[in-house]
VOPADO-948025 format. One line per 10 residues: number of its first residue (from 1); for each residue x, y, z of C-alpha. Coordinates in nm, 3 decimals, m for minus. Example, Ala and Ser with C-alpha at 12.3 -4.5 7.8 and 13.67 -1.06 7.14 Angstrom:
# VOPADO-948025
1 = 1.230/m0.450/0.780 ~ 1.367/m0.106/0.714 $
This chain:
# VOPADO-948025
1 = 0.106/m8.501/m0.358 ~ 0.346/m8.336/m0.602 ~ 0.670/m8.192/m0.460 ~ 0.850/m7.930/m0.669 ~ 1.217/m7.866/m0.594 ~ 1.358/m7.519/m0.638 ~ 1.635/m7.467/m0.892 ~ 1.895/m7.195/m0.915 ~ 1.689/m7.008/m1.178 ~ 1.353/m6.831/m1.145 $
11 = 1.072/m7.088/m1.145 ~ 0.695/m7.088/m1.190 ~ 0.546/m7.362/m0.971 ~ 0.186/m7.457/m1.054 ~ 0.008/m7.718/m0.847 ~ m0.300/m7.914/m0.940 ~ m0.565/m8.115/m0.760 ~ m0.466/m8.237/m0.417 ~ m0.191/m8.107/m0.193 ~ 0.123/m7.976/m0.363 $
21 = 0.450/m7.858/m0.211 ~ 0.756/m7.658/m0.304 ~ 1.085/m7.745/m0.135 ~ 1.382/m7.513/m0.101 ~ 1.586/m7.777/0.082 ~ 1.869/m7.752/m0.174 ~ 1.887/m7.373/m0.162 ~ 2.228/m7.221/m0.091 ~ 2.069/m6.945/0.119 ~ 1.754/m6.869/0.314 $
31 = 1.426/m6.795/0.138 ~ 1.117/m6.580/0.176 ~ 0.820/m6.775/0.038 ~ 0.461/m6.658/0.073 ~ 0.167/m6.868/m0.043 ~ m0.076/m6.579/0.004 ~ 0.109/m6.353/m0.240 ~ 0.224/m6.642/m0.459 ~ 0.584/m6.524/m0.460 ~ 0.914/m6.655/m0.329 $
41 = 1.254/m6.493/m0.305 ~ 1.592/m6.584/m0.171 ~ 1.669/m6.401/0.154 ~ 1.884/m6.096/0.104 ~ 2.241/m6.213/0.155 ~ 2.445/m5.933/0.310 ~ 2.820/m5.909/0.369 ~ 2.906/m5.662/0.649 ~ 3.261/m5.549/0.557 ~ 3.493/m5.323/0.747 $
51 = 3.702/m5.276/1.058 ~ 3.624/m5.283/1.432 ~ 3.300/m5.091/1.373 ~ 3.171/m5.381/1.163 ~ 3.316/m5.620/1.420 ~ 3.107/m5.443/1.683 ~ 3.350/m5.288/1.930 ~ 3.179/m5.051/2.172 ~ 3.465/m5.007/2.418 ~ 3.825/m5.076/2.313 $
61 = 3.905/m5.150/2.679 ~ 3.671/m5.451/2.671 ~ 3.633/m5.757/2.451 ~ 3.257/m5.771/2.507 ~ 3.094/m5.913/2.194 ~ 2.819/m5.662/2.130 ~ 2.748/m5.747/1.767 ~ 2.750/m5.373/1.693 ~ 2.515/m5.249/1.422 ~ 2.459/m5.607/1.305 $
71 = 2.268/m5.695/1.622 ~ 2.058/m5.380/1.600 ~ 1.978/m5.453/1.236 ~ 1.852/m5.799/1.325 ~ 1.647/m5.661/1.615 ~ 1.494/m5.380/1.409 ~ 1.416/m5.612/1.119 ~ 1.264/m5.870/1.353 ~ 1.018/m5.603/1.467 ~ 0.915/m5.577/1.101 $
81 = 0.894/m5.958/1.064 ~ 1.178/m5.943/0.812 ~ 1.479/m6.173/0.793 ~ 1.810/m6.127/0.617 ~ 2.115/m6.350/0.592 ~ 2.448/m6.208/0.709 ~ 2.749/m6.379/0.547 ~ 3.123/m6.362/0.603 ~ 3.424/m6.568/0.701 ~ 3.420/m6.465/1.066 $
91 = 3.157/m6.471/1.337 ~ 3.110/m6.295/1.668 ~ 2.849/m6.125/1.882 ~ 2.602/m6.242/2.147 ~ 2.473/m6.595/2.094 ~ 2.120/m6.452/2.105 ~ 2.183/m6.289/1.766 ~ 2.165/m6.624/1.591 ~ 2.315/m6.491/1.269 ~ 2.664/m6.368/1.370 $
101 = 2.850/m6.384/1.037 ~ 3.045/m6.084/0.908 ~ 3.374/m5.966/0.762 ~ 3.482/m5.706/1.018 ~ 3.850/m5.699/1.117 ~ 3.976/m5.491/1.406 ~ 4.241/m5.230/1.318 ~ 4.226/m5.304/0.944 ~ 4.273/m5.040/0.677 ~ 4.110/m4.999/0.337 $
111 = 4.407/m5.163/0.165 ~ 4.393/m5.465/0.395 ~ 4.025/m5.514/0.310 ~ 4.117/m5.482/m0.058 ~ 4.345/m5.781/m0.012 ~ 4.065/m6.021/0.081 ~ 3.749/m5.884/m0.076 ~ 3.752/m6.090/m0.398 ~ 3.797/m6.420/m0.215 ~ 3.528/m6.336/0.041 $
121 = 3.274/m6.234/m0.224 ~ 3.347/m6.549/m0.424 ~ 3.300/m6.767/m0.115 ~ 2.988/m6.602/0.029 ~ 2.807/m6.479/m0.286 ~ 2.629/m6.183/m0.122 ~ 2.361/m5.969/m0.282 ~ 2.492/m5.662/m0.103 ~ 2.795/m5.537/0.087 ~ 2.767/m5.295/0.380 $
131 = 3.100/m5.114/0.393 ~ 3.219/m4.878/0.665 ~ 3.596/m4.839/0.650 ~ 3.864/m4.573/0.671 ~ 3.874/m4.484/1.039 ~ 4.209/m4.660/1.087 ~ 4.348/m4.492/0.772 ~ 4.255/m4.152/0.913 ~ 4.519/m4.177/1.185 ~ 4.804/m4.118/0.935 $
141 = 4.679/m4.095/0.575 ~ 4.575/m3.783/0.391 ~ 4.220/m3.749/0.263 ~ 4.325/m3.789/m0.104 ~ 4.508/m4.112/m0.014 ~ 4.205/m4.241/0.174 ~ 3.978/m4.164/m0.121 ~ 4.215/m4.333/m0.364 ~ 4.223/m4.644/m0.143 ~ 3.843/m4.638/m0.118 $
151 = 3.814/m4.610/m0.497 ~ 4.044/m4.909/m0.541 ~ 3.845/m5.117/m0.292 ~ 3.510/m5.030/m0.451 ~ 3.634/m5.113/m0.802 ~ 3.769/m5.442/m0.674 ~ 3.438/m5.528/m0.505 ~ 3.221/m5.444/m0.804 ~ 3.451/m5.627/m1.045 ~ 3.435/m5.941/m0.832 $
161 = 3.060/m5.961/m0.900 ~ 2.900/m5.699/m1.129 ~ 2.554/m5.785/m0.989 ~ 2.668/m5.696/m0.638 ~ 2.534/m5.377/m0.478 ~ 2.786/m5.206/m0.249 ~ 2.648/m4.971/0.017 ~ 2.913/m4.733/0.152 ~ 2.847/m4.565/0.483 ~ 3.007/m4.243/0.598 $
171 = 3.239/m4.279/0.897 ~ 3.120/m4.206/1.250 ~ 3.290/m3.898/1.398 ~ 3.586/m3.927/1.633 ~ 3.597/m3.769/1.977 ~ 3.833/m3.474/1.993 ~ 4.036/m3.501/2.312 ~ 4.098/m3.869/2.284 ~ 4.180/m3.807/1.915 ~ 4.336/m3.502/1.754 $
181 = 4.141/m3.225/1.589 ~ 4.338/m3.296/1.272 ~ 4.213/m3.654/1.264 ~ 3.855/m3.542/1.323 ~ 3.892/m3.296/1.036 ~ 4.023/m3.570/0.806 ~ 3.723/m3.790/0.889 ~ 3.484/m3.503/0.815 ~ 3.657/m3.419/0.487 ~ 3.660/m3.785/0.382 $
191 = 3.287/m3.811/0.452 ~ 3.215/m3.492/0.259 ~ 3.412/m3.611/m0.045 ~ 3.266/m3.960/m0.049 ~ 2.935/m3.879/m0.230 ~ 3.124/m3.725/m0.523 ~ 3.349/m4.029/m0.562 ~ 3.054/m4.265/m0.551 ~ 2.852/m4.059/m0.800 ~ 3.148/m4.078/m1.038 $
201 = 3.165/m4.458/m1.007 ~ 2.788/m4.495/m1.044 ~ 2.806/m4.294/m1.366 ~ 3.054/m4.554/m1.492 ~ 2.797/m4.828/m1.435 ~ 2.898/m4.958/m1.093 ~ 2.624/m5.056/m0.844 ~ 2.728/m4.846/m0.547 ~ 2.516/m4.639/m0.309 ~ 2.629/m4.379/m0.057 $
211 = 2.459/m4.411/0.284 ~ 2.478/m4.081/0.469 ~ 2.530/m4.136/0.841 ~ 2.660/m3.790/0.921 ~ 2.380/m3.737/1.173 ~ 2.595/m3.931/1.421 ~ 2.758/m3.693/1.668 ~ 3.047/m3.727/1.916 ~ 2.782/m3.813/2.175 ~ 2.725/m4.135/1.977 $
221 = 3.091/m4.234/2.036 ~ 3.195/m4.417/2.354 ~ 3.367/m4.181/2.598 ~ 3.689/m4.239/2.794 ~ 3.815/m4.424/2.987 ~ 3.625/m4.706/2.816 ~ 3.729/m4.617/2.462 ~ 3.979/m4.421/2.258 ~ 3.704/m4.208/2.106 ~ 3.658/m4.411/1.787 $
231 = 3.380/m4.664/1.846 ~ 3.004/m4.600/1.858 ~ 2.792/m4.644/2.165 ~ 2.495/m4.880/2.156 ~ 2.283/m4.582/2.053 ~ 2.528/m4.498/1.777 ~ 2.517/m4.852/1.643 ~ 2.137/m4.841/1.649 ~ 2.148/m4.529/1.429 ~ 2.387/m4.700/1.185 $
241 = 2.155/m5.002/1.169 ~ 1.856/m4.783/1.088 ~ 2.048/m4.614/0.805 ~ 2.147/m4.949/0.655 ~ 1.789/m5.074/0.669 ~ 1.655/m4.761/0.499 ~ 1.914/m4.798/0.222 ~ 1.840/m5.166/0.167 ~ 1.468/m5.096/0.148 ~ 1.519/m4.811/m0.097 $
251 = 1.752/m4.994/m0.335 ~ 1.671/m5.366/m0.303 ~ 1.348/m5.409/m0.108 ~ 1.372/m5.592/0.222 ~ 1.163/m5.880/0.084 ~ 1.402/m5.930/m0.204 ~ 1.173/m5.781/m0.468 ~ 1.463/m5.575/m0.593 ~ 1.644/m5.896/m0.688 ~ 1.413/m5.987/m0.975 $
261 = 1.632/m6.272/m1.099 ~ 1.566/m6.472/m0.783 ~ 1.186/m6.448/m0.789 ~ 0.967/m6.761/m0.808 ~ 0.590/m6.772/m0.853 ~ 0.372/m7.011/m0.653 ~ 0.028/m7.106/m0.786 ~ m0.207/m7.359/m0.622 ~ 0.067/m7.463/m0.379 ~ m0.036/m7.571/m0.029 $
271 = 0.290/m7.662/0.146 ~ 0.641/m7.521/0.175 ~ 0.975/m7.661/0.290 ~ 1.251/m7.416/0.367 ~ 1.628/m7.438/0.346 ~ 1.911/m7.511/0.588 ~ 1.932/m7.137/0.651 ~ 1.709/m6.871/0.806 ~ 1.379/m6.875/0.616 ~ 1.054/m6.680/0.624 $
281 = 0.761/m6.898/0.513 ~ 0.400/m6.776/0.497 ~ 0.080/m6.971/0.442 ~ m0.258/m6.863/0.309 ~ m0.621/m6.921/0.407 ~ m0.595/m7.296/0.344 ~ m0.449/m7.578/0.553 ~ m0.075/m7.549/0.498 ~ 0.229/m7.747/0.608 ~ 0.529/m7.518/0.659 $
291 = 0.861/m7.687/0.741 ~ 1.155/m7.462/0.817 ~ 1.427/m7.731/0.825 ~ 1.746/m7.587/0.978 ~ 1.816/m7.220/1.050 ~ 1.634/m6.965/1.263 ~ 1.305/m6.953/1.074 ~ 0.987/m6.746/1.085 ~ 0.678/m6.950/0.989 ~ 0.333/m6.786/0.963 $
301 = 0.033/m7.012/0.906 ~ m0.233/m6.738/0.879 ~ m0.579/m6.882/0.799 ~ m0.665/m7.252/0.797 ~ m0.556/m7.538/1.020 ~ m0.182/m7.539/0.963 ~ 0.114/m7.752/1.062 ~ 0.422/m7.546/1.149 ~ 0.747/m7.742/1.181 ~ 1.037/m7.534/1.300 $
311 = 1.317/m7.786/1.254 ~ 1.667/m7.720/1.385 ~ 1.741/m7.366/1.499 ~ 1.557/m7.112/1.712 ~ 1.232/m7.067/1.522 ~ 0.929/m6.840/1.555 ~ 0.600/m7.010/1.467 ~ 0.287/m6.796/1.423 ~ m0.035/m6.990/1.379 ~ m0.311/m6.741/1.311 $
321 = m0.669/m6.868/1.283 ~ m0.765/m7.235/1.254 ~ m0.666/m7.540/1.458 ~ m0.290/m7.521/1.423 ~ m0.022/m7.774/1.513 ~ 0.325/m7.659/1.619 ~ 0.638/m7.876/1.622 ~ 0.924/m7.745/1.839 ~ 1.263/m7.895/1.920 ~ 1.474/m7.607/2.048 $
331 = 1.459/m7.412/2.374 ~ 1.486/m7.098/2.162 ~ 1.172/m7.178/1.962 ~ 0.871/m6.952/2.013 ~ 0.504/m7.010/1.929 ~ 0.255/m6.725/1.885 ~ m0.116/m6.798/1.865 ~ m0.407/m6.559/1.818 ~ m0.682/m6.521/2.078 ~ m0.979/m6.737/1.978 $
341 = m0.765/m6.876/1.697 ~ m0.897/m7.232/1.718 ~ m0.794/m7.531/1.929 ~ m0.419/m7.562/1.886 ~ m0.154/m7.808/1.993 ~ 0.222/m7.817/2.035 ~ 0.437/m8.127/1.982 ~ 0.756/m8.070/2.181 ~ 1.088/m8.251/2.152 ~ 1.234/m8.033/2.426 $
351 = 1.125/m7.894/2.764 ~ 0.830/m7.669/2.692 ~ 0.581/m7.422/2.837 ~ 0.263/m7.373/2.638 ~ 0.229/m7.026/2.491 ~ m0.080/m6.816/2.547 ~ m0.387/m6.932/2.352 ~ m0.242/m7.279/2.277 ~ m0.454/m7.550/2.437 ~ m0.276/m7.884/2.409 $
361 = 0.074/m8.030/2.440 ~ 0.225/m8.362/2.337 ~ 0.578/m8.455/2.443 ~ 0.781/m8.635/2.179 ~ 1.124/m8.808/2.169 ~ 1.255/m9.058/2.425 ~ 1.400/m8.794/2.658 ~ 1.287/m8.707/3.011 ~ 1.108/m8.377/2.952 ~ 0.946/m8.106/3.162 $
371 = 0.629/m7.933/3.046 ~ 0.404/m7.657/3.176 ~ 0.060/m7.546/3.067 ~ m0.101/m7.204/3.080 ~ m0.426/m7.058/3.209 ~ m0.644/m7.251/2.963 ~ m0.797/m7.596/2.998 ~ m0.498/m7.789/2.867 ~ m0.459/m8.148/2.754 ~ m0.096/m8.247/2.814 $
381 = 0.039/m8.589/2.717 ~ 0.381/m8.730/2.801 ~ 0.602/m8.978/2.620 ~ 0.755/m9.309/2.730 ~ 1.013/m9.141/2.955 ~ 0.998/m8.987/3.303 ~ 0.826/m8.650/3.254 ~ 0.732/m8.365/3.483 ~ 0.403/m8.216/3.363 ~ 0.240/m7.915/3.530 $
391 = m0.102/m7.793/3.426 ~ m0.085/m7.459/3.610 ~ m0.423/m7.280/3.576 ~ m0.739/m7.413/3.411 ~ m0.922/m7.745/3.417 ~ m0.645/m7.962/3.273 ~ m0.610/m8.324/3.162 ~ m0.259/m8.461/3.221 ~ m0.151/m8.802/3.092 ~ 0.199/m8.922/3.171 $
401 = 0.189/m9.230/2.948 ~ 0.498/m9.447/2.999 ~ 0.776/m9.381/3.250 ~ 0.777/m9.266/3.609 ~ 0.611/m8.927/3.577 ~ 0.547/m8.636/3.809 ~ 0.207/m8.480/3.743 ~ 0.103/m8.146/3.893 ~ m0.251/m8.037/3.814 ~ m0.220/m7.690/3.964 $
411 = m0.521/m7.461/3.996 ~ m0.852/m7.574/3.853 ~ m1.041/m7.904/3.842 ~ m0.783/m8.133/3.686 ~ m0.785/m8.495/3.567 ~ m0.454/m8.680/3.603 ~ m0.356/m9.013/3.447 ~ m0.014/m9.151/3.527 ~ 0.003/m9.435/3.278 ~ 0.262/m9.706/3.326 $
421 = 0.555/m9.652/3.561 ~ 0.582/m9.535/3.921 ~ 0.412/m9.198/3.907 ~ 0.390/m8.912/4.155 ~ 0.074/m8.703/4.172 ~ 0.141/m8.363/4.326 ~ m0.136/m8.176/4.508 ~ m0.113/m7.854/4.707 ~ m0.343/m7.643/4.920 ~ m0.564/m7.435/4.693 $
431 = m0.557/m7.678/4.400 ~ m0.929/m7.755/4.433 ~ m1.079/m8.091/4.336 ~ m0.856/m8.308/4.118 ~ m0.920/m8.659/3.990 ~ m0.662/m8.936/3.945 ~ m0.787/m9.197/3.702 ~ m0.532/m9.475/3.754 ~ m0.371/m9.458/4.098 ~ m0.186/m9.790/4.121 $
441 = m0.194/m9.941/4.467 ~ 0.003/m10.245/4.357 ~ 0.292/m10.037/4.226 ~ 0.475/m9.740/4.370 ~ 0.248/m9.454/4.268 ~ 0.261/m9.175/4.523 ~ 0.040/m8.888/4.638 ~ 0.270/m8.594/4.716 ~ 0.082/m8.339/4.928 ~ 0.194/m7.991/5.035 $
451 = 0.012/m7.737/5.248 ~ m0.148/m8.009/5.464 ~ 0.003/m8.240/5.724 ~ m0.266/m8.505/5.676 ~ m0.601/m8.562/5.513 ~ m0.915/m8.499/5.714 ~ m1.117/m8.788/5.572 ~ m1.108/m9.085/5.334 ~ m1.458/m9.122/5.194 ~ m1.589/m9.406/4.978 $
461 = m1.796/m9.268/4.687 ~ m1.921/m9.561/4.483 ~ m1.614/m9.741/4.355 ~ m1.392/m9.438/4.411 ~ m1.211/m9.290/4.710 ~ m1.241/m8.922/4.793 ~ m0.939/m8.792/4.985 ~ m1.061/m8.482/5.168 ~ m0.817/m8.219/5.291 ~ m1.064/m7.932/5.337 $
471 = m1.404/m7.821/5.213 ~ m1.243/m7.695/4.891 ~ m0.940/m7.922/4.845 ~ m0.983/m8.293/4.770 ~ m0.865/m8.576/4.545 ~ m1.080/m8.839/4.376 ~ m0.903/m9.172/4.320 ~ m1.102/m9.359/4.056 ~ m1.150/m9.732/4.111 ~ m0.976/m9.728/4.449 $
481 = m1.130/m9.863/4.771 ~ m1.069/m9.683/5.097 ~ m0.970/m10.010/5.260 ~ m0.689/m10.051/5.009 ~ m0.517/m9.722/5.092 ~ m0.223/m9.706/5.332 ~ m0.007/m9.430/5.474 ~ 0.273/m9.535/5.237 ~ 0.066/m9.400/4.949 ~ 0.112/m9.046/5.084 $
491 = 0.409/m8.814/5.112 ~ 0.334/m8.494/5.304 ~ 0.593/m8.227/5.236 $
């Protein structure tokens, strides 16, 4: 197999006979790579820049970390199966966001942002800046002063990196009552003058775009007593997020196609390795290996029998058709499999519940893990540690392997194998007819029974024992003689 390593320049990767791979492991940002289209791009790197609105304040009376428009952008883009990479020197917001980076500073003015922008751009190297700023200036400054400070900030940003695109959003309105009518008028006048300033700078060759958000109303601003009438509600932040997304799509393309200098071509490549950041990797109709490495990745196998390896981070793995293999190691990982999409398996390095339409599960690592099946006929295999494995619905095959395991067949006609160790086999009323292949009378294997206070009969069937609880509930113990069984083999709970 030939492995091609991405460089900092646009590359054309051409595979040959056999299985070839492209690795973005050395990339300084996340990537979008798609074997079906034959294209790869760096993820859009975006610097959210501003004051408490960028920070994400909803109510000034609370320090709740909402993530503001940044969270809504990630949510709305996730619905489109699109990833971006937020950058910045600070981080806040709900942990569920994953990507919490930004450059929003509470109570800062335009001039304060102008004091850090060059250093931040040099450190984070964004493709785009999302700038909303000026609300704090509006408390005392005149509109001409605000516009002059905005001009100075924009010229500083664009001079720090001429390739940078700066998106400038109009300010949300302020609530009159909590704020003066004069301040509200200054905000409106500033917003109305902003397009003219930006058009002037664009004519001079600067990459700046005005993003009109003047459809926000005072109803989109948090009311008292929770706020001082300056910060958007959740609905207001959602509107801001939608405006940013529309602007990015219009000017840059959400898949990075507007950043032509970062485009690679992929020809006759079967496998992809991502970066240490959030990646989006897509396969084709062949058998692909997609490895996300670190970061919160989206991997899509599509056709063929694929291997999807999430790596560190909370990853989303989408198999498609074919007999796919998923590797998960984070409680935040998610697997998505198509109905009738082949016979699929998950290899889990963490506690795991099989997703819909995935048939088989193998526990990895040396940790004591818990696993649950689904409504299908699952094969579930433990590791060398003490596992708890539950088949739930379907005719399942559970194998504990090493360690003292707890096996629960659940509904359906299940086959349970404890392996080495002192294993517990759990059976409940309504579980039907399960079979235990290796009940160890010489060790400390245990039959844990609920819903019954005793068995009704021990019946010898050839070389096996049938433990009868009712006409519909019973256990077959393979290779076990009735005469060998004692009460100590049972625990009725």
